[in-house]
C-alpha positions as MATLAB code, in Angstrom:
seq = 'MKKIVIQESVLWKHHYENSESLNKLLMNDILQHMREDPQGASKSNKLCWRGQKNYLNEAELFKPIHLIVDDWISHYYLDKKFKIKIDYWTNVNEPHSMNVIHNHSAPTSTYSPELSGVYYIQGKETGDLRFYTHEQLYNLIPYPTPYAKHFFYSPNDGDVLLWPSHLHHDVDINVSNKKRINIAFNVTLNPMEI';
ca = [
      73.610  103.510   86.857;
      75.889  102.416   89.467;
      79.751  101.251   89.481;
      80.505   98.909   92.359;
      84.188   98.479   93.027;
      84.842   94.628   93.322;
      88.769   94.931   93.682;
      90.865   97.819   93.544;
      94.790   98.223   93.514;
      95.814  101.584   93.876;
      99.529  102.863   93.516;
     100.114  106.037   95.927;
     102.880  108.175   94.521;
     104.345  111.467   96.211;
     107.335  113.363   95.340;
     109.419  114.187   98.519;
     109.983  117.917   98.559;
     113.274  117.761  100.576;
     114.694  114.765   98.646;
     117.739  116.443   97.256;
     118.976  116.959  101.006;
     117.764  113.436  102.287;
     119.268  111.620   99.275;
     122.768  113.111  100.434;
     122.284  111.830  103.856;
     121.231  108.440  102.844;
     123.765  108.103  100.224;
     126.628  108.601  102.658;
     124.933  105.832  104.981;
     124.574  103.308  101.857;
     128.247  103.918  100.700;
     129.382  103.385  104.636;
     127.335  100.152  104.753;
     128.643   98.896  101.521;
     132.063   99.288  102.618;
     131.135   97.341  105.886;
     129.615   94.607  104.084;
     130.722   94.493  100.103;
     128.796   91.483   99.722;
     125.352   92.103  100.926;
     122.223   90.119  101.510;
     122.579   86.694  100.043;
     119.087   86.664   98.638;
     119.227   89.352   95.764;
     118.930   89.491   92.139;
     122.256   89.214   89.923;
     124.254   92.538   89.581;
     122.010   94.147   92.379;
     123.689   94.835   96.045;
     120.972   94.281   98.779;
     121.373   95.381  102.521;
     119.614   95.656  105.659;
     120.774   98.132  108.121;
     119.313  100.629  110.719;
     120.646  103.957  109.124;
     121.940  106.982  110.923;
     119.531  109.062  108.963;
     116.653  106.741  109.776;
     114.340  109.605  111.157;
     114.980  111.579  107.862;
     114.129  108.595  105.555;
     110.985  107.982  107.567;
     109.506  111.349  107.036;
     108.590  110.862  103.308;
     107.419  107.278  104.195;
     104.987  108.487  106.848;
     103.655  111.359  104.652;
     102.518  108.683  102.297;
     101.306  106.030  104.667;
      99.238  108.717  106.626;
      97.686  109.797  103.373;
      96.845  106.227  102.776;
      95.364  105.630  106.594;
      93.380  109.101  106.072;
      91.714  107.880  102.855;
      90.657  104.408  103.805;
      90.359  104.741  107.608;
      88.799  108.093  108.847;
      88.272  107.007  112.547;
      91.209  104.644  113.276;
      94.697  104.931  114.347;
      97.447  102.902  113.903;
     100.886  101.996  115.226;
     102.889  101.890  112.106;
     106.045   99.427  111.965;
     108.380  100.259  109.003;
     111.215   97.498  107.921;
     113.416   98.890  105.100;
     116.414   97.643  103.018;
     118.426   98.971  100.110;
     118.995   97.964   96.642;
     121.656   98.962   94.503;
     121.207   97.775   90.978;
     124.163   98.081   88.664;
     123.879   98.747   85.031;
     122.330   95.692   83.271;
     120.517   94.321   85.955;
     116.981   93.724   86.743;
     114.826   92.693   89.872;
     112.572   89.756   89.034;
     108.703   89.548   89.610;
     107.875   89.215   93.307;
     105.556   90.218   95.805;
     105.824   91.412   99.673;
     102.887   89.558  100.924;
     103.053   88.070  104.390;
      99.907   86.446  106.386;
      98.118   89.372  108.487;
      94.762   89.476  110.045;
      91.831   91.215  108.466;
      92.791   94.411  110.830;
      96.490   94.620  110.022;
      96.880   95.925  106.608;
     100.268   95.114  104.904;
     101.700   97.786  102.228;
     104.845   98.272  100.473;
     106.606  100.679   98.920;
     110.318  102.110   97.492;
     112.019  105.384   97.803;
     113.980  106.342   95.090;
     117.497  107.910   95.604;
     118.624  107.623   92.163;
     115.918  106.304   90.107;
     115.408  108.556   86.936;
     116.123  106.860   83.574;
     117.079  103.543   85.380;
     114.209  101.531   84.292;
     110.597  101.280   84.902;
     108.625   99.648   87.911;
     106.044   97.426   86.415;
     102.607   96.001   88.458;
     100.572   93.250   87.771;
      97.432   91.996   88.967;
      96.829   88.043   89.372;
      94.439   88.517   86.461;
      97.196   90.410   84.385;
     100.032   87.703   85.490;
      97.967   84.730   83.971;
      96.455   86.526   80.779;
      92.993   86.252   82.112;
      92.065   89.323   80.792;
      91.284   89.676   77.088;
      93.038   92.379   75.085;
      91.732   95.146   74.675;
      89.364   94.894   77.768;
      90.404   97.462   80.254;
      93.123   96.560   82.693;
      94.481   93.751   80.384;
      97.980   95.113   80.136;
     100.087   95.694   83.361;
     101.063   99.256   84.552;
     104.348  100.830   84.165;
     105.833  103.369   86.363;
     109.060  105.601   85.493;
     110.671  106.816   88.609;
     112.294  110.118   89.558;
     114.766  110.878   92.361;
     112.925  111.690   95.586;
     109.609  109.706   94.475;
     107.982  107.496   97.357;
     105.669  104.941   96.170;
     103.155  102.769   98.247;
     101.262   99.874   97.168;
      99.307   96.792   98.720;
     101.990   94.352   99.740;
     100.132   91.281   97.712;
     100.736   93.373   94.255;
     103.305   91.472   91.964;
     105.835   93.937   90.542;
     109.338   93.857   88.952;
     111.901   96.068   87.436;
     112.903   96.520   84.152;
     116.625   96.400   83.119;
     118.789   99.141   84.036;
     120.085  100.377   80.684;
     121.283  103.159   82.055;
     125.163  103.915   82.911;
     124.541  104.612   86.549;
     123.357  102.626   89.262;
     119.889  102.239   90.376;
     119.830  103.021   94.305;
     116.385  102.851   96.287;
     115.047  102.067   99.530;
     112.250   99.284   99.462;
     110.037   98.968  102.601;
     107.102   97.119  103.974;
     104.412   98.688  106.644;
     102.569   96.909  109.269;
      99.696   98.686  110.727;
      98.515   97.546  114.024;
      95.352   99.123  115.001;
      95.268  101.466  118.505;
      92.623  102.133  120.835;
      91.395  105.581  120.469;
];
């Protein structure tokens, strides 16, 4: 008997070993950014500050992102090299806030996969990240068939996650008494000649 995979949605997860020192550096950058731009970006969720800026510690931030992206590339593309472009922004969710369902998909060519992810600076016990496939979103899979329910992930500080950009997701209400602070990112991969 054989199993043939028709569609695969894989969430990649890594806990960054140097997250404690990285998070201190990033918190300094984020607090400075919030002082400079207290309103943040106009397109944001209620009680959520969103900002986009190249941080002083960007090179350090890119280390955990590159680790997980490189792992993804080596899994799916054994003999290809890519130029990696990372766009990132900061989300600061106050207690009682949430992020509504969305995806990060953008039109791309067949040879330019789009990935999205998040790095958690302060995420422990601030709400689950939920993922939905198209079939789950529209309740097309009857319960208790496998994959009928969406997937929850409870983050820890220092976790970095990666998934296909087209995958819908939202974030539960922050029921803690602390801010949920993370850096979301999109990755564009452009093939390089070997």
